[in-house]
C-alpha positions in Angstrom: 86.3 105.7 105.0 84.8 108.4 102.3 86.6 110.3 100.0 86.6 113.3 101.7 89.0 111.5 104.6 90.7 110.4 101.7 91.9 113.7 99.9 92.3 115.2 103.7 94.1 112.3 105.4 96.3 112.7 101.4 96.9 115.8 101.9 98.0 115.4 105.5 100.5 112.8 104.3 101.8 115.2 101.3 103.2 117.7 104.5 105.2 114.9 106.4 108.2 113.7 106.6 110.2 110.3 104.9 110.4 108.3 107.7 107.8 109.3 110.3 104.9 107.1 110.9 105.4 104.5 109.3 104.0 101.9 111.6 100.8 104.0 111.3 100.8 105.3 107.4 101.0 101.3 106.6 98.0 100.9 108.9 96.7 103.6 106.9 98.0 102.0 103.5 95.7 98.6 104.3 93.0 100.9 105.1 92.6 102.1 102.1 93.5 99.2 99.9 90.3 97.9 101.7 88.5 101.3 101.4 89.8 100.7 97.0 88.5 97.5 97.0 85.3 97.7 98.5 84.4 101.3 96.1 85.7 98.7 93.0 83.3 96.1 94.1 80.7 98.2 94.5 80.1 101.3 91.5 82.9 99.3 88.9 85.4 102.3 89.6 87.9 103.7 92.0 87.4 106.7 93.3 90.0 109.4 92.2 90.8 110.6 96.0 91.7 107.1 96.7 94.4 107.0 94.1 95.9 110.4 94.8 95.7 109.8 98.5 97.9 106.3 97.4 99.8 107.9 95.8 100.6 110.5 99.6 101.3 108.0 101.3 103.9 106.7 98.0 105.1 109.1 97.7 105.6 110.6 101.5 107.1 106.7 102.2 109.0 105.4 100.2 109.0 101.7 102.3 105.5 101.2 102.1 105.9 100.6 98.8 107.6 97.0 98.9 105.3 96.1 101.1 102.1 93.7 101.1 99.1 96.0 101.4 100.8 98.0 97.9 101.7 94.3 96.4 98.0 93.9 96.9 97.4 97.5 95.2 98.0 96.4 92.0 95.0 94.6 90.7 93.0 97.1 91.5 94.5 100.0 90.0 95.2 97.7 86.8 91.3 97.8 86.8 91.4 101.9 87.1 93.4 101.7 84.2 91.4 99.7 81.9 87.7 101.2 83.6 88.6 105.0 85.7 88.5 108.0 84.2 91.1 109.8 82.4 92.0 111.6 86.3 92.3 107.6 87.7 93.7 106.5 85.4 96.7 109.2 85.0 96.5 108.3 89.3 96.7 104.9 88.9 99.5 105.0 86.6 101.6 107.5 88.7 100.9 104.6 91.6 101.8 101.7 89.2 105.1 103.9 88.4 106.2 104.6 92.1 106.1 100.8 93.2 108.1 100.6 90.5 110.4 102.2 91.2 111.0 100.4 93.8 110.4 96.6 93.0 113.2 99.1 90.5 115.9 99.1 93.8 115.1 95.7 95.2 118.0 93.3 94.1 117.1 90.6 91.7 
């Protein structure tokens, strides 16, 4: 998945209703996590576009925040905080904030 595709998907998901297409969004989230990991291994950083698209998924599908792929994205988000550009760091922090909201809502 290239950055253009991820940007377009992020924009599309920002306009979708919250509960539509959850299963498709889950599969796309798996693809994003794989693309982020591939990007991280190839360049040592995570593309800002991937992170923005990830935020669009988490923002439009709150139930995705409590899924396994969301949990698998955490190490990549932390790495992006350490090595990414300022915009990437901000997008990673936004994604971690959205994940934190899901953890706060979960029973202990």
